[in-house]
C-alpha positions, 0 to 999 in steps of 0.5 A, a space after each residue: 913154911 908155905 901155907 899149904 904145907 902148914 895147913 897139911 901139918 895142922 890137918 895131920 896133927 888134928 887127925 892124930 889127936 882125934 885118933 889118940 882121944 878115941 883110943 883113950 875113950 874106947 880103950 885106955 879109959 875103960 881098960 878094954 884090952 885088960 878085960 877079955 870078956 869085953 868082946 863088944 867093947 873090943 870090937 867098938 874100939 877096933 872099928 871106931 878108933 882104928 878102922 874108921 878114924 885111923 885108916 879111913 879118916 886118916 886116908 881122907 885127910 891124906 887125900 886132901 893134903 896131897 891134892 892141895 899140894 901140902 904133901 908129896 904122894 911119894 913121901 906118904 908110902 902111896 907113891 907107886 901105882 901099886 904096893 911093892 911086892 919086893 918090899 912086902 916080902 922084905 918086910 915079912 922076912 925082916 919082921 919075922 927075923 926080929 921076932 926070932 932074934 928077940 927070943 920067939 916066945 913060941 915057935 908054933 906058926 898058928 900061935 904066931 898067926 893068931 897074934 899077928 891077926 890080933 894086932 893087925 888093925 891097930 898096926 895099920 892105923 898106927 902106920 897110916 897115922 904116924 908115918 904115912 900121914 904125919 911123917 909124909 907131911 913132915 918129910 916135905 916140911 923139913 926142907 929139901 935135904 933128903 936125909 935131913 928131912 927123913 931124919 926129922 920126920 922119922 924122929 917126930 913120927 916115932 915120938 908120936 907113936 910112943 906118946 900115943 900109947 899113953 892113951 892105952 891101958 896098962 902097961 902101955 901107958 907108963 913112961 918106960 913103955 912109951 920110951 921103949 915104944 918110941 925106940 921101936 918106932 925108929 925101926 918102923 921109921 927106918 923101914 918106912 922111909 927106905 921102902 916108901 911103901 905103906 903096906 910093906 911097913 904095916 907088915 913089918 911093923 905088925 911083927 914088932 907087936 906080935 912079939 909083945 902079944 906072944 910074950 904076954 900070952 906065955 907069961 900068963 900061961 895062955 899059949 895053949 888057947 892060941 894053938 888053934 886058929 882063932 876065927 874071930 881074930 882072923 876074920 877081924 884081920 881080914 876085914 881090916 885088910 879089906 877096908 884098908 885096900 878099899 880105902 886106898 883104891 877109892 880114896 888115895 890111888 884111884 883116881 890118881 890125885 893131881 900133885 899141886 906142887 912138887 915138894 922135895 
């Protein structure tokens, strides 16, 4: 393996470890998501672990590995000059279809919107760290065969996505849930490497989390509280999206990074 690819892989896995450790420290260690009253703790977890480290930090590392020739921009989901509208629409349609196929615990569009907003910041960090960064680096590191390298990167990214949930509060930190989420991650991997678009993948991946949120609300008989727009959740999702777009434009796509070597 070339030194620049090896260094890129080391940087990608180091960021993953820091992100996972921050998640455990700010969420899993103190069961933040199990304490609805812990508004400040939830905000700190979202801002620090997901937005600061999972989005901005990961994109800074991504810029370095691309500019150093350790990864091909095309493999990271940022290869196009701008996000693909067609793939974004496809991600939304497929994600929504999967939500209904699984049973749709609620058909109320406001409930679905609130749940979507609740998990967006976390989903953005998950896709950028596990797929855009680690998956993008490994896609080039696993060789010149398009399908073999994609399959290898998909398996590792999905496994890391599953293992990352050991850093969360129950029930996500159980072996059974980690195995299930690893399988779910394979769906995201398939979409990511087919679309090669990070925004479309975030939109698709986020719907996979919406089902779990709405199902949990239904089981706890709390759907009524989500039947009206939840302004804090919608505002947090809006801020997360703005940070993602700004970091993309300022760190990854503008100015365009020189490609130190064409990796296959």
